[in-house]
DRENKOL-309259 format. One record per residue: residue in one letter; x, y, z of N, C-alpha, C in turn. Coordinates in pm, whole numbers, plus 32768, in hexadecimal, padded with zeros to 4 digits. Atoms other than C-alpha are relative to their C-alpha. Example, Ala and Ser with C-alpha at 12.3 -4.5 7.8 and 13.67 -1.06 7.14 Angstrom:
% DRENKOL-309259
 code  n_x  n_y  n_z ca_x ca_y ca_z  c_x  c_y  c_z
    A 8059 7F89 8000 84CE 7E3E 830C 805A 8078 8000
    S 7FAE 7F89 7FFA 8557 7F96 82CA 7FB3 806D 8049
END
This chain:
% DRENKOL-309259
 code  n_x  n_y  n_z ca_x ca_y ca_z  c_x  c_y  c_z
    M 7F90 7FBD 7FBC 3594 7CE2 B876 8027 807C 7FB1
    L 7FD3 7F85 803E 35F9 7E47 B831 8098 7FFC 7FEE
    I 7F71 7FEE 8018 374E 7E7B B792 8014 8090 7FD3
    A 7FE5 7F74 8021 37CE 7FE1 B790 8095 8012 7FEB
    V 7F73 7FE8 801E 3915 8057 B6F8 8028 808A 8035
    R 7FC7 7F87 7FC3 39F5 8174 B761 7FB7 807F 7FD7
    S 803E 7F84 802F 3957 8282 B68A 7F75 8012 803B
    E 8087 7FF9 7FC6 37FA 822F B70C 8006 8020 8094
    I 7FF1 7FEA 7F70 3870 822B B875 8029 8090 801A
    E 7FCC 7F79 7FEB 3930 8371 B858 7F95 8069 7FE6
    A 8065 7F9E 8027 3808 8420 B7B9 7F9A 801D 806E
    V 8069 7FED 7F9B 3726 83F3 B8EA 8036 8029 8088
    I 7FC8 7FDA 7F7F 3817 844D BA02 7FE9 8094 801B
    E 8013 7F76 7FD3 37B9 8589 BAC0 805A 8013 8079
    T 7F96 7FF9 7F9D 38E6 85F3 BB8E 7FCE 8022 808C
    R 802C 7FD7 7F7B 3839 86A6 BCAC 7FA1 7F9A 803E
    A 805A 8067 7FCC 372A 859F BCCD 804F 7F84 8029
    L 7FAD 8073 7FDD 382F 848B BCC8 8050 801D 807F
    A 7FB7 7FDC 7F87 38F8 8547 BDD0 7FA9 7FEC 807C
    S 805C 8014 7F90 37C6 8545 BEB2 7FED 7F6B 801D
    D 800F 8091 7FF0 379A 83CF BE75 807D 7FC3 8041
    L 7F84 8037 7FCA 3908 838A BEC2 8014 8029 8091
    E 7FF7 7FD6 7F74 38FE 8458 C001 7FAA 7FA6 8057
    A 8058 8059 7FB5 37D8 8387 C074 803C 7F74 800B
    A 7FC0 8084 7FFE 389A 824C C019 8071 7FFB 8065
    F 7F97 7FF9 7F99 39C5 82B7 C0EE 7FC2 7FF1 808B
    I 8041 8002 7F7D 38D9 82EF C212 7FC9 7F76 801E
    A 803A 8086 7FEC 3825 81A3 C1E2 806B 7F98 801D
    A 7F95 8061 7FEC 396C 80E4 C1CC 8037 8009 808E
    S 7FCA 7FEF 7F7A 39F2 8178 C310 7F9A 7FDB 806C
    A 8069 8027 7FA1 38A2 8131 C3B8 7FE7 7F6A 8000
    G 8010 8090 8005 38C3 7FC0 C35F 7F89 7FD1 7FB1
    E 8078 8023 804C 37A0 7FC4 C26B 801F 7FBF 7F7B
    V 7FD8 803A 8080 3868 7F3F C143 805D 7F8A 801A
    E 7FA8 8074 7FF5 38FD 7DE4 C12F 8074 8012 7F9F
    L 7F89 7FE3 8050 3A62 7E17 C0B5 806A 7F95 8019
    P 7F9A 8066 7FF1 3B31 7CDA C090 808B 8036 7FDB
    P 7F79 7FD3 8024 3CAC 7CFA C06F 8012 800A 7F69
    V 7FE7 7FE8 808E 3D2A 7D7B BF21 8051 7F8C 7FC6
    G 7FAF 805F 804A 3DA4 7C7C BE25 8068 804B 7FAF
    H 7F96 7FB5 8043 3EF1 7CE0 BD8F 8061 7FA0 7FBE
    L 7F9E 804C 804C 3FCE 7C4C BC80 806A 8060 7FCB
    T 7F95 7FAF 8039 4121 7CD2 BC13 8043 7FB6 7F8E
    F 7FBA 8037 8075 41D9 7C9D BACC 8083 804D 7FF0
    P 7F86 7FAF 7FF9 4338 7D1F BB1A 8050 8002 7F7E
    D 7FB2 8002 807C 43CD 7CB7 B9CC 7FD5 806E 7FA0
    V 8032 7F97 805A 42F3 7DB9 B91E 7FCD 8079 804F
    G 8025 7F8D 7FAF 42B6 7EA8 BA40 7F6C 8016 800F
    G 8091 7FF2 7FF9 4142 7E60 BA54 7FC5 7FC7 807F
    D 8048 803D 7F91 4041 7E0E BB5B 7F6B 7FFF 7FE3
    C 8092 800D 800F 3ED3 7DB3 BB80 7FC3 8003 808B
    H 804A 7FF8 7F82 3DE5 7E11 BC99 7F74 7FC7 7FEA
    I 8088 8035 8003 3CA4 7D55 BCE0 7FBD 802D 8082
    K 8047 7FCB 7F8C 3BB7 7E0C BDC8 7F6C 7FDF 7FF3
    F 808D 8024 8004 3A59 7DA6 BE26 7FBE 8024 8084
    G 8045 7FD7 7F87 3951 7E12 BF1C 7F6A 7FFE 7FEF
    H 8092 7FFF 7FFE 37E6 7E19 BF80 7FD0 805D 806E
    H 8041 7FA8 7FA0 372C 7F34 C027 7F86 7FB5 8035
    R 806A 8055 7FC8 364C 7E72 C113 7F77 803C 7FE8
    G 8086 7FD4 8023 34E1 7E86 C0A9 7FF1 8024 7F6E
    D 8006 7FDE 808E 353B 7ED8 BF41 7FD9 7F84 7FB0
    D 802B 806E 8055 34AD 7E04 BE29 8075 7FB9 7FBD
    D 7F90 8035 804D 3601 7DCF BD87 8082 8008 804E
    F 7F77 7FEC 7FD3 376D 7D9C BDD8 8057 8014 7F85
    V 7FAA 7FD8 806F 3894 7E07 BD03 8089 7FBE 800D
    I 7F77 8031 800A 39D7 7D62 BC96 8046 8055 7F96
    K 7FB5 7FAD 805E 3ADC 7E3F BBF2 808A 7FC6 7FE8
    V 7F78 8028 8026 3C15 7DD9 BB37 8040 8079 7FBC
    A 7FBA 7F8C 8039 3D0F 7EEF BAED 8093 7FDE 7FF1
    T 7F73 801E 801A 3E65 7EC9 BA4F 804E 8081 7FE9
    G 7FA7 7F90 801A 3F8D 7FB3 BA3D 8086 7FCE 7FCE
    F 7F81 8029 803E 40B6 7F7F B954 8046 807D 7FCC
    P 7FC8 7F7D 8024 4176 80CA B956 8060 7FFD 7F8A
    E 7F9E 8005 806C 4280 8054 B861 7FBE 8005 7F76
    Q 8047 7FFA 807F 4174 8047 B754 7FFA 808E 7FC7
    A 8009 7F75 802F 4174 81C2 B744 806A 801E 7F97
    A 7F93 7FE7 805F 42C3 81C2 B68F 7FE3 7FC3 7F78
    L 8024 8041 807D 4225 80E4 B586 7F84 803F 7FC1
    G 8078 7FBF 8034 40FD 81CB B556 7F81 7FB5 801C
    S 8075 8050 7FDD 400E 80D0 B5F3 7FC7 802E 8086
    P 803B 7FD9 7F80 3F1A 8107 B714 804A 7FC1 8076
    V 7FBD 8031 7F88 3FB7 80E5 B86C 7FA2 7FAA 8053
    G 8061 8047 7FAC 3E7A 806F B919 7F8C 7FCA 7FB0
    N 8078 8037 803C 3D4C 7F9D B8C6 7FB0 7FBD 806F
    G 804E 8044 7F9B 3C39 7EE3 B978 7F6C 8007 7FE5
    L 8091 8005 800C 3AC8 7EAE B9B0 7FBF 7FEE 8088
    F 8053 8016 7F89 39B2 7EA3 BAB5 7F98 7F96 7FDD
    L 806F 805E 800A 38C7 7D7D BAE2 7F9C 8021 806E
    V 806A 7FE5 7FA0 377C 7DD1 BB8A 7FA8 7F84 8006
    I 803F 8083 7FF1 36DC 7C95 BC14 7F92 8007 8069
    S 8070 7FFF 7FA3 358D 7C5F BCBE 8026 7FBC 8084
    A 7FE6 8038 7F7B 35AF 7C26 BE35 7F91 7FA3 802E
    T 806D 805A 7FDB 3469 7B5F BE35 7FFA 7F85 7FA5
    T 8006 8073 805C 348C 7A7E BD01 8089 7FD2 7FD1
    G 7F7B 8023 8032 35FF 7A81 BCB0 8013 8016 7F6B
    Q 7FF6 7FE9 808F 35B7 7AE4 BB4B 804D 8081 7FE1
    V 7FB9 7F88 802B 369D 7BD8 BA98 7F9D 805F 7FBE
    R 8060 7F9E 8033 35D0 7D11 BA5A 803F 8061 7F9D
    A 7FC1 7F9F 8059 36D0 7DEE B9B1 8097 7FEB 7FFE
    M 7F6F 7FF8 800C 3833 7E01 B931 8021 808B 7FCD
    L 7FD6 7F79 8025 38CA 7F5B B929 8091 7FF8 7FD4
    H 7F78 800A 8034 39FA 7F47 B846 8038 808E 7FF7
    D 7FD6 7F74 7FF5 3A89 8092 B8BA 808F 8019 7FD4
    E 7F73 7FF5 8029 3BF3 804B B852 8050 8055 8064
    M 7FBC 7FBB 7F92 3C62 80DD B9A3 7FCD 808E 8017
    M 802C 7F74 7FF7 3BB2 822A B965 7FB0 801A 807E
    L 8054 7FE8 7F8B 3AAF 8205 BA7A 8052 7FFB 8080
    T 7FA4 8004 7F8D 3BBD 81A0 BB72 804F 8081 8009
    D 7FB3 7F84 8000 3C8C 82CD BB0A 7FAB 8076 8030
    V 8058 7F91 7FDA 3B63 83B7 BB32 7FE1 7FFC 8095
    R 8025 8006 7F72 3AF9 8337 BC88 807A 8016 8059
    T 7F87 7FE6 7FB3 3C64 8341 BCFE 801F 8095 8005
    G 7FEA 7F6F 8003 3C8A 84A9 BC8E 7FA2 804A 805C
    I 8063 7FBE 7FAB 3B4A 8512 BD39 8018 7FDE 8092
    G 7FE4 8027 7F76 3BA2 844A BE72 8073 8050 803B
    G 7F91 7FAF 7FD2 3CEC 8503 BE8B 7FD6 808E 8021
    A 802F 7F78 7FE9 3C3E 8652 BE6D 7FA8 8008 807C
    I 8053 8004 7F87 3B44 85EF BF7A 8059 8002 807C
    A 7FA4 8003 7F8E 3C64 859F C066 8043 8086 8015
    S 7FBC 7F7F 7FF4 3D1D 86E2 C01C 7F9F 806D 8030
    R 8062 7F9B 7FD9 3BE2 87B2 C03F 7FDE 7FF7 8094
    R 8022 8013 7F72 3B99 871C C195 8075 8022 805C
    L 7F8D 7FFA 7FA7 3CFC 872E C21D 8058 807B 7FF1
    A 7FAD 7F89 8014 3DA4 8860 C187 7FCB 8075 8053
    R 8029 7F87 7FB8 3D9D 89AB C240 7F95 804B 7FB0
    P 806A 7FB6 8047 3C6E 8A84 C1EC 8035 8068 7F9E
    D 7FC8 7F9A 8058 3D55 8B85 C14D 8064 7FC7 7F9C
    A 7F9E 803F 805B 3E26 8A89 C086 7FDA 801A 7F6F
    R 801B 7FE0 808C 3E45 8AF4 BF1B 8069 7FC9 7FA0
    R 7F92 8027 8058 3F96 8A81 BE95 8008 7F68 7FF9
    L 8005 8091 8017 3F73 8922 BE04 8077 7FD5 7FAB
    L 7F94 803D 804C 409F 8856 BD94 7FDA 7F71 7FDE
    V 801A 8088 802E 405D 871E BCC5 8085 7FC3 7FD6
    V 7F81 8044 801C 4185 862E BCBD 7FE4 7F86 7FA9
    G 8019 806C 805E 4184 8549 BB8E 7FCB 8037 7F7D
    T 8028 7FCF 8084 412F 8560 BA1E 7FA8 7F9C 7FB4
    G 8052 8064 8042 4052 8434 B9D4 7F6D 8025 8000
    T 8092 7FEB 8005 3EDB 840B B9AF 7FCB 8031 8084
    Q 8036 7FDA 7F7E 3E9F 8427 BB23 8024 808E 8028
    A 7FDE 7F74 7FE7 3F59 8570 BB38 7F98 805C 7FC3
    R 8065 7FAF 8044 3E64 85FF BA3D 7F78 7FF5 8046
    R 8080 8014 7FBC 3D38 8566 BAF0 7FFD 804A 8086
    Q 7FFB 7FBB 7F7F 3DA5 85EB BC44 7FF8 8096 7FED
    L 7FFD 7F71 8019 3DEA 8742 BBB6 7F73 8034 7FE0
    R 8084 7FD2 8029 3C98 8762 BB10 7F9A 7FF3 8073
    A 8061 8015 7F95 3BD6 86D2 BC38 8013 8066 8070
    H 7FE8 7F9D 7F97 3C7F 87B6 BD34 7FCB 8089 7FD6
    V 802C 7F7D 802E 3C3A 88EA BC62 7F67 8008 7FFC
    E 8092 7FFE 800E 3AD0 8888 BC25 7FB8 7FF9 8086
    L 8049 8019 7F85 3A76 881D BD86 8020 8061 8072
    F 7FE5 7F9B 7F99 3B20 892A BE56 7FA9 807B 7FE8
    S 8058 7F8B 800C 3A46 8A58 BE9E 804E 807F 7FE5
    R 7FAC 7F8C 8019 3B6C 8B44 BE70 8061 7FE3 7F8F
    Q 7FA1 8011 806D 3C5E 8B80 BD55 8086 7FCF 8036
    L 7F80 8037 7FD9 3D9E 8AB7 BD6B 806D 802D 7F9F
    D 7F8C 7FE3 8052 3EF5 8B1C BCEE 804C 7F7D 7FEE
    V 7FD3 8089 801A 3F76 89DF BC48 808C 7FFD 7FC5
    T 7F7C 8019 8035 40D8 8966 BC0C 800F 7F6A 7FEB
    V 7FEA 808E 801F 4143 881B BB6E 8095 7FE6 7FFB
    W 7F74 802B 8008 428F 876A BBA2 8006 7F71 7FCC
    G 7FE6 8088 8030 4311 863A BAE9 8094 7FE9 7FF2
    R 7F72 801E 8014 445A 8587 BAC4 8032 803B 7F7C
    S 7FE3 7FC0 8080 444D 8609 B95F 7FB3 8083 7FF8
    A 8041 7F7E 800D 4409 877C B939 7FA6 8005 7F85
    D 8052 8004 8079 4384 8736 B7DA 7F7B 7FBB 801C
    S 807C 8046 7FDE 4287 863F B867 7FA6 8058 8056
    A 804E 7FA4 7FAE 421A 873C B96D 7FC1 806C 7FA9
    A 8035 7F9A 805B 41F0 883F B85A 7F8B 7FCA 7FB0
    R 806F 803C 804B 4111 874C B79B 7F82 7FF7 8057
    V 8073 8001 7FA6 4031 8725 B8CD 7FC0 808B 8003
    V 8033 7F76 7FFC 4011 889F B8E5 7FB7 8022 7F7F
    E 803F 7FE5 8081 3FC0 88B3 B772 7F7D 7FB4 7FF3
    D 8078 8054 800D 3EC2 8796 B786 7F89 8038 804D
    V 806F 7FCF 7FAD 3DF7 8842 B896 7FE7 8095 7FEB
    R 8003 7F6F 8011 3E21 89A3 B811 7F75 8037 7FE5
    S 8086 7FCE 8020 3CBA 89BD B797 7FAB 8018 807C
    S 8051 7FF1 7F87 3C33 89A1 B8FA 804F 802B 807A
    V 7FAD 7FE3 7F8B 3D5A 89DC B9E4 807D 804A 7FD5
    T 7F81 7FBB 8015 3E7A 8AD2 B9EF 8065 7FC7 8063
    A 7F9B 803E 7FAB 3FB3 8A29 BA75 808B 8024 7FD0
    D 7F74 7FE6 801F 412A 8A5E BA81 8051 7F81 8016
    V 7FA4 8071 7FEF 424E 896B BA6B 8066 8023 806B
    A 7F98 7FF0 7F9B 4331 8941 BB9A 807D 7FB6 7FD2
    T 7F83 8042 8026 449F 88F2 BB57 804B 7FCC 8078
    D 7FBC 8029 7F85 4516 88CC BCC0 7F97 7FC8 805F
    L 8069 803E 7FB0 4443 87D2 BD84 8005 802E 8091
    G 7FF5 7FD3 7F76 44CB 8838 BED7 7FC6 808A 8015
    A 8034 7F78 7FF6 4480 89A6 BE9E 7F69 8003 7FEC
    A 8090 8003 801B 4328 8953 BE12 7FB5 7FCB 8079
    C 803F 8036 7F88 42D3 8884 BF47 7FFC 8068 806F
    R 7FF8 7F9C 7F94 4344 8996 C033 7F9C 8072 7FED
    S 805C 7F91 801A 425F 8A93 BF8B 7F6F 7FD2 7FEF
    A 8087 8035 8016 412E 89AF BF6B 7FAF 7FF8 8081
    D 805D 8019 7F91 3FFE 89A0 C04F 7FCB 7F71 7FFB
    I 8034 8087 8017 3F82 8859 BFB9 805C 7FBB 7F9C
    I 7FAD 804F 805A 405E 874D BF1C 7FB7 7F7E 7FE2
    V 803F 807D 8029 3FC8 862E BE56 8067 7FB0 7FB1
    T 7F9C 8054 8043 40B3 8512 BDF5 7FBA 7F91 7FB2
    T 8048 805B 805A 404F 8435 BCCF 805D 7FA3 7FB4
    T 7F9D 804D 804B 4185 836F BC6E 7FFD 7F6C 8025
    D 7FF3 808F 7FDF 41DB 81FC BC6A 8088 7FE5 8041
    A 7F7C 800A 7FC4 431B 823A BD30 800A 7F8D 8063
    T 7FE4 8069 7F9D 43B5 811F BDF7 8064 8030 8068
    Q 7FAB 7FBE 7F9E 44A1 820A BEB0 7FC6 808B 8019
    P 803D 7F7E 7FE2 4428 8345 BF64 803B 8071 7FAC
    I 7FD5 7F8C 804E 4437 847F BE91 7FE0 8083 8047
    I 8021 7F89 7FB2 43A6 8574 BF91 804C 7FF9 8084
    D 7FAD 7FFD 7F88 44A3 85CC C0A1 7FB4 8047 8071
    A 8046 7FC5 7F8E 4419 8615 C1FB 802D 808F 801A
    D 7FCB 7F7B 7FE6 44F8 8748 C213 7FC3 806B 7FA5
    W 803D 7FA2 805C 443C 87E7 C0F0 7F74 802A 802B
    I 808B 7FE8 7FDB 42EB 87E4 C1A2 7FFA 8062 8074
    V 8007 7F98 7F99 42A3 8921 C264 7F81 7FF0 8052
    P 8079 800B 7FAC 41AA 8938 C385 7F85 8038 7FB9
    G 807E 7FD6 803D 4043 8953 C310 7FE4 7FC3 7F79
    T 8012 803D 8085 4075 888B C1D0 7FAA 7F82 800B
    H 8048 807F 800B 3F85 8778 C16B 8035 7FB2 7F89
    V 7FD2 8059 806A 3FFB 864E C09A 7F98 7F93 7FE9
    T 8055 8071 8028 3F12 8562 BFDF 8055 7FA5 7FA9
    A 7FA9 805F 8045 3FD8 842F BF72 7FAB 7F97 7FBA
    I 8053 8057 8053 3F40 8366 BE56 804D 7F87 7FCB
    G 7FB8 8063 804F 4057 8298 BDBB 801A 7F7A 8041
    A 7FDA 807D 7FBD 40A7 8191 BEC4 7F86 7FAA 8018
    D 8078 8051 7FF7 3F8A 80A3 BE7C 801F 7F6A 7FFC
    A 7FD8 808D 8005 4050 7F5D BE84 8082 7FEE 804D
    P 7F83 8018 7FB6 416C 7EBB BF48 8079 802E 7FB0
    G 7F85 7FD4 8040 42BD 7F56 BEFE 7FFE 808C 7FC9
    K 8009 7F77 8032 423D 80AA BE90 8005 8063 8074
    H 7FF7 7F97 7F9A 429A 81E0 BF5B 8025 8083 7FBD
    E 7FE2 7F7A 8034 4295 8353 BF09 8032 805D 806E
    L 7FE5 7FA4 7F92 42C1 83EF C063 806E 7FCE 805B
    D 7F98 801A 7F9D 43E9 83FF C14E 7FBE 7FC6 807F
    A 8038 803E 7F88 43A5 8319 C278 8000 8061 8076
    R 7FFB 7F9F 7F93 440C 8437 C35D 7F84 805A 8003
    L 807A 7FB0 8006 42E0 84FE C2E3 7F8B 7FB5 803E
    L 806E 8050 7FCB 41F5 83E2 C33A 800D 7FEC 8097
    R 7FED 8010 7F70 428E 83C3 C493 7FED 8083 804C
    S 8007 7F7F 7FBB 427F 8538 C4DD 7F81 804F 7FE4
    A 8078 7FB3 8023 413A 85AF C439 7FA0 8008 8076
    D 805D 7FED 7F91 4037 863B C527 7F81 7FAF 7FF1
    L 8079 804E 8018 3F1A 857C C485 8016 7FA5 7F89
    L 7FF7 8064 806C 3F21 843C C3B6 7F73 7FCD 7FE4
    V 8086 8029 802A 3DE8 83E4 C2F1 800C 7F97 7F92
    A 8000 806B 8064 3D9C 82AD C223 7F74 7FEB 7FCB
    D 8084 8027 802F 3C82 8243 C141 7FD5 7F80 8047
    S 8013 8078 7FAE 3CA2 80EF C1EF 807D 7FEE 8053
    A 7F89 800B 7FAB 3D89 80DC C31B 8045 7F7A 7FED
    S 7FC3 8085 800D 3DBF 7F65 C2FA 8045 7FF0 7F7A
    Q 7FC8 800E 8086 3DFE 7F78 C185 807F 8054 7FF0
    C 7F8C 7FA7 800F 3EED 80A0 C198 8076 7FD1 8056
    L 7F95 8034 7FAB 3FB2 800A C2B9 803B 7F81 7FC5
    D 7FCF 807B 803F 3FD0 7ECB C1EC 8056 801D 7F86
    H 7FB5 7FED 807C 4042 7F52 C09B 7FFB 808E 7FC9
    G 7FFD 7F75 802C 4026 80CD C08C 807A 8048 8037
    E 7F94 7FB1 7FC4 410A 81E9 C0F7 800F 7FE0 8094
    L 7FFF 8013 7F6F 40AA 819E C25D 803B 7F7A 802A
    S 7FC4 8081 7FDB 4142 8042 C24D 8084 8012 8049
    V 7F7F 7FEA 7FBE 4288 80DC C2C6 7FF0 8017 8096
    I 8016 7FEF 7F70 41E8 8121 C41B 7FB2 7F8B 803B
    A 8050 8071 7FD1 4132 7FD4 C435 8040 7FBA 8077
    D 7FBC 8043 7F91 423C 7F54 C527 8004 8056 807D
    D 8008 7FA6 7F8E 41FA 8079 C611 7F6F 8004 802F
    P 808E 800A 7FDB 40B5 8020 C6C7 7FC4 8082 8032
    V 8034 7F81 7FCE 4097 8175 C76B 7FE0 805D 7F8D
    R 8016 7FA8 8072 40BF 8237 C626 7F91 7FCA 7FA7
    A 8068 803C 8054 3FE5 8142 C564 7F76 8019 803B
    A 8081 7FEA 7FBE 3ED1 8172 C664 7FCF 808F 7FED
    D 8027 7F73 8016 3ED4 82E9 C615 7FBB 8016 7F7A
    V 8038 7FEF 8086 3E5D 82AE C4AF 7F68 800E 8008
    V 8090 7FE6 8004 3D01 833C C470 7FCD 7FE5 7F73
    E 8036 8019 8086 3C23 82CD C351 7FB7 807C 7FCB
    L 803E 7F8B 8040 3BAD 83D5 C25B 7F69 7FFE 8010
    G 8091 8008 7FF3 3A49 8355 C26B 7FCF 802B 8088
    S 8026 7FD4 7F79 3A40 8392 C3E2 8000 8097 8009
    L 7FFA 7F6F 7FFE 3AAB 84FA C3B1 7F8F 803D 7FAE
    L 806D 7FCE 8054 39B3 8530 C296 7F79 7FEC 8044
    G 807D 801D 7FBA 38A7 8496 C373 7FEA 8053 807C
    G 8011 7FA4 7F91 38E1 8599 C480 8053 7FE5 807A
    S 7FAA 8019 7F8D 39E0 84FE C56A 805C 8078 8017
    P 7FAD 7F89 7FE7 3A93 8620 C614 8094 7FDF 8003
    V 7F6F 800E 7FF3 3C08 864D C5F8 8038 808B 8019
    E 7FC7 7F7F 7FDD 3CC8 8764 C69D 807F 8017 7FAE
    R 7F8A 7FDE 8050 3DC7 8812 C5C0 800D 8097 7FF9
    S 7FE8 7F70 800F 3E64 8966 C58C 802E 801C 7F72
    S 7FD8 7FDA 8088 3EC4 8A28 C455 8091 7FDF 7FE4
    S 7F73 8023 8013 402F 89C4 C48E 8017 7F69 7FFA
    D 7FF2 8092 8004 3FE9 884D C492 801F 7FD1 7F73
    T 7FE4 8045 807E 4078 8772 C37F 7FA7 7F86 7FF9
    T 805D 8070 800E 3F7A 8678 C2FC 8022 7FAF 7F84
    V 7FE6 805A 8071 3FA1 854B C218 7F89 7FA3 7FEE
    A 8067 8061 8022 3E91 8482 C169 803D 7F97 7FA5
    D 7FCE 8070 804F 3EF6 832C C0E6 7F87 7FB9 7FC3
    L 8074 803C 8044 3DFF 82AE BFE1 802F 7F8D 7FA8
    T 7FDB 8076 804D 3E2F 814C BF63 7F8F 7FD0 7FA5
    G 8072 8025 8054 3CD7 8134 BEC1 7FAF 7F92 8040
    I 8054 8065 7FC0 3BB6 807D BF64 7F8A 7FDC 7FA7
    A 8069 8032 8057 3AAD 7FAA BEBE 7F7B 8046 8017
    A 807B 7FB5 7FE8 399A 8078 BF61 7FEE 806E 7F98
    L 8009 7F98 8068 39EE 8188 BE64 7FDC 7FC2 7F79
    D 8023 8043 807D 39D7 808F BD47 7F6D 7FDB 7FFB
    V 8090 801E 7FF7 387F 801F BDBE 7FB0 807F 7FE3
    A 8048 7F82 8014 380E 818B BDCB 800E 8032 7F72
    A 7FEB 7FD1 8089 38A8 81DE BC79 7FAD 7FAF 7F9D
    A 8050 8054 8059 3801 80B5 BBD0 7F6C 8023 800D
    R 808C 7FDA 7FEA 36B4 8115 BC6D 7FE1 8084 7FBB
    H 8011 7F7C 803F 36DE 827C BBF6 7FEC 7FF1 7F69
    V 8008 8013 8090 3716 8208 BA90 7F7F 7FB9 7FD9
    L 8076 804D 8026 35FD 8108 BA89 7F80 8050 8014
    Q 8077 7FAB 7FEE 3501 81FE BB18 7FED 805B 7F88
    R 8009 7FA1 806E 3553 82ED BA00 7FEE 7FBB 7F7A
    L 801E 804C 8079 3540 81DD B8FD 7F73 7FC5 8005
    G 808A 802B 7FF6 33E0 8196 B979 7FEE 7F6F 8022
    Q 8006 808E 7FE5 342F 8038 B9F2 7FED 7FE1 8095
    R 8007 8019 7F71 33FC 8069 BB66 7F9C 805D 8040
    D 805D 7FAF 7FB3 32F2 80E7 BC56 8050 8062 8053
    S 7FAF 7F9C 7FBC 337F 822F BCD6 7FE4 8004 8096
    S 801A 8003 7F72 32E1 81EC BE2A 804D 7F94 8047
    A 7FB2 806B 7FC1 33C6 80C0 BE66 806A 803D 8059
    P 7FA0 7FC8 7FA2 34B4 80EF BF8C 808B 800C 7FC3
END
């Protein structure tokens, strides 16, 4: 059995190649080619932590993947890692464990950042340039870097956080590859943005519907578990296009859960993989679009495959 640690995993990731793999995974998932059981979720309210267990199998693949990822935000104040976790790659023909990727949450963070950029790139207006990243944690940095790297045009980047000092640290951390400014007024920053990416663990909406002007695209990352919400429900009820990585998953415990009791609105939700696969959708430059990404195991399967291929442990011709 192969055991790879974070440094080994990080060393072999190729962002653009992984983005191509993840795009294909979105498409396969929406086409029903990936078995995706419901997400396992544990909460630890006394310490503000949670654990996600995601697993999936791309039909015809030699292996399936089980991922465990934890998030304990209060650990940041103690100087300890907020997230941790690992991937288990198991043979779909023998049941034997083939690899353990002890990524310490890094691979999940990377694939989430790239997934967000894929959604924004597909849904934002062709002339969208002003990117606002809301949040100051690891995922804010991942989203920022992925958007800048994967967009074909230069983006003007602004970062907002509850703490201006924390936002300034994000800007400083990415300064070697990205030029960004700090926003002090979230409402004003939203009104001037073309693309808004939310990356917080908020349990009460922080983005007001009145701040979103026509033509804006929002990629919402933070609401990946019951009780989390970053967006005003009015925005989700009024947006011209609602997109999900998994419609069923997002309506269950993502931002879109607030419209789950509205069968007409819920039926309007389109999956990102369908759009990436070529499904037509009519929209204008003044349409407001929202992508709700709760994280699907199809991306974890693709990410694990990407790493193992580059570690020389997998036949690159495997599906």
